[in-house]
C-alpha positions, -999 to 999 in steps of 0.1 A, spaced: -887 -276 -358 -855 -258 -368 -822 -273 -356 -805 -258 -326 -770 -265 -336 -764 -233 -356 -776 -212 -326 -754 -231 -301 -724 -228 -324 -731 -190 -328 -735 -185 -290 -703 -204 -283 -685 -184 -310 -697 -152 -295 -685 -161 -260 -651 -171 -273 -649 -139 -293 -656 -118 -263 -631 -138 -242 -604 -134 -269 -610 -98 -277 -589 -85 -248 -560 -108 -258 -561 -94 -294 -548 -60 -283 -575 -43 -305 -593 -26 -277 -583 11 -275 -569 20 -241 -552 53 -247 -560 82 -223 -546 108 -247 -570 135 -258 -590 129 -290 -593 92 -287 -624 72 -297 -650 71 -270 -668 39 -278 -651 19 -251 -658 47 -226 -695 46 -236 -695 8 -232 -681 8 -197 -702 38 -187 -733 21 -198 -723 -11 -179 -716 10 -148 -749 28 -149 -769 -3 -154 -750 -20 -126 -756 9 -102 -793 9 -110 -796 -29 -104 -776 -29 -72 -794 2 -57 -828 -14 -60 -843 -21 -26 -820 4 -8 -839 20 20 -836 58 19 -836 75 53 -848 111 59 -820 131 42 -835 164 54 -823 161 90 -805 192 104 -767 190 99 -766 165 71 -760 190 42 -734 209 63 -715 177 72 -715 165 36 -703 199 24 -671 199 44 -661 165 31 -670 174 -4 -647 205 -3 -619 185 12 -620 154 -10 -643 158 -40 -642 194 -53 -608 191 -69 -622 166 -94 -659 175 -96 -658 212 -92 -679 234 -69 -699 266 -71 -667 286 -63 -641 267 -83 -638 246 -114 -621 212 -113 -583 212 -110 -565 209 -144 -553 174 -135 -589 162 -133 -598 179 -165 -570 161 -182 -583 127 -172 -600 105 -198 -629 101 -192 -630 134 -172 -649 133 -139 -684 148 -143 -693 183 -130 -717 171 -103 -737 204 -102 -747 195 -137 -748 157 -135 -771 155 -104 -802 160 -126 -794 126 -143 -780 110 -112 -808 121 -89 -825 91 -72 -809 91 -37 -805 53 -37 -783 54 -69 -763 83 -55 -758 64 -23 -746 33 -40 -721 52 -62 -707 73 -33 -703 42 -11 -689 18 -36 -672 40 -62 -669 29 -99 -641 7 -112 -621 18 -142 -626 55 -132 -610 78 -106 -641 74 -84 -631 56 -52 -654 39 -27 -661 55 7 -630 49 29 -651 31 56 -678 7 43 -693 6 78 -704 43 79 -736 46 59 -746 76 80 -717 95 65 -725 85 30 -761 97 35 -747 130 46 -730 133 13 -761 123 -6 -780 150 12 -754 176 2 -753 164 -34 -791 167 -37 -787 204 -29 -756 211 -49 -773 221 -82 -793 249 -66 -764 261 -44 -748 295 -52 -712 305 -45 -720 324 -13 -739 295 2 -713 270 -6 -685 292 8 -704 296 40 -710 259 43 -674 249 37 -656 279 53 -637 281 20 -606 302 23 -579 301 49 -597 277 72 -581 243 78 -599 210 72 -606 206 109 -623 240 112 -649 232 85 -667 208 108 -653 213 143 -649 252 143 -618 274 144 -614 268 181 -627 232 181 -659 243 199 -682 224 175 -695 242 144 -720 217 131 -748 195 145 -737 159 150 -700 168 150 -679 164 182 -663 193 200 -626 190 202 -619 216 229 -634 192 255 -607 165 250 -572 162 261 -543 164 236 -535 128 244 -569 116 235 -571 136 203 -537 124 191 -546 88 197 -580 93 179 -563 109 148 -538 81 146 -566 55 149 -584 72 120 -552 74 100 -545 37 102 -581 27 97 -587 11 130 -614 36 139 -643 38 114 -652 71 98 -647 76 61 -647 114 67 -620 113 93 -599 86 76 -597 108 45 -586 138 67 -562 119 89 -544 101 61 -530 135 50 -513 140 83 -478 132 96 -471 123 132 -458 158 138 -490 174 123 -512 152 144 -493 162 175 -496 199 166 -534 196 160 -539 177 193 -521 205 212 -540 232 193 -575 219 200 -570 198 231 -574 213 266 -569 200 301 -603 210 314 -635 193 326 -670 208 325 -693 199 354 -729 187 347 -757 205 364 -791 187 368 -803 154 382 -822 130 358 -820 95 343 -790 103 323 -772 116 354 -780 84 373 -765 62 345 -735 85 342 -728 85 379 -739 50 390 -744 29 359 -770 2 356 -755 -27 378 -782 -52 370 -774 -49 333 -736 -47 338 -734 -11 327 -707 7 346 -709 44 356 -699 64 325 -681 90 347 -657 63 359 -640 65 324 -653 98 310 -657 120 341 -635 146 358 -612 120 373 -608 99 342 -575 93 324 -566 118 297 -567 91 269 -604 86 274 -628 111 257 -647 137 278 -684 138 272 -698 167 292 -707 196 269 -703 174 238 -729 177 209 -759 155 219 -766 143 184 -730 132 180 -730 113 214 -763 95 204 -748 85 170 -717 71 186 -737 50 211 -756 36 181 -724 28 163 -710 9 193 -743 -9 195 -743 -18 158 -706 -24 152 -692 -33 186 -654 -35 185 -655 -30 147 -663 7 153 -627 10 161 -608 34 184 -593 32 218 -611 6 240 -639 1 214 -642 -35 226 -652 -23 260 -678 1 247 -692 -26 225 -700 -46 256 -712 -17 277 -739 -5 252 -755 -39 252 -771 -30 285 -785 3 272 -819 8 258 -826 34 231 -842 55 259 -810 51 280 -790 64 251 -813 94 246 -810 102 283 -772 100 284 -768 120 252 -791 147 266 -773 147 300 -738 150 286 -748 171 256 -750 209 255 
């Protein structure tokens, strides 16, 4: 039997060498053009293998549902296109000067394709690159919207992309909520149903991260108090739409479910409600359903005005109750 000591000494020496290498100053760290790429290759390989390992077992939902690609497109144009390019615009010069440069995703998706790997990368980002994690780690639904969009990006022409993102003079709000706030996409809330006071409070909650939405956090962090107030006045209105038909959703909205400690929804969200509570009548039904699910899953951690109250209220709602309420209030 051959002695083990040489192998042990070699292993220890290798570990010590790896530990001391950063202290030696020999590793190239320059970001100037024309530098050796061996270190970039090393860390890229490590990142790709880590993503593959950590994405194993990720449950992939249906990413062909209506509205997903459209919602992902708006966020991509607002946050990602400057670095990764788009069918209508190359990356900004600043991104092209980075070392390593961010990949052109329309080309990279063929290699990056499995949805689970894309999801993990978009959600968590990659250390030692300019790729950040999703602003809210609690909103996997938003990350899957982005995955759905990225899966379609390689086949997308300029006209389709421009239509999806309202590229041009439109502001960031209009891409998802419509020019007049009347709801452009499925699963996105209407703004014209809310009061200016509610919209201003919501935007500030997104900006400081106390309300969970990676998409809205990214948008609101760009805004000053004055800009938030202007947007709230632009989109908010002092109106209330009246519901029209009697059904299960109407009963819960008007009377609640007393035996399950569910109050009447209209007591906070109806015509006589305070202006800092959201109005629900006429809102997108898919959006309402998703918000009820978020309150059920996250409770107070969903964030926003009185989230702790809604976290308690939804405990008394069954999935069928949520469907009925979303259908009743939704358009």
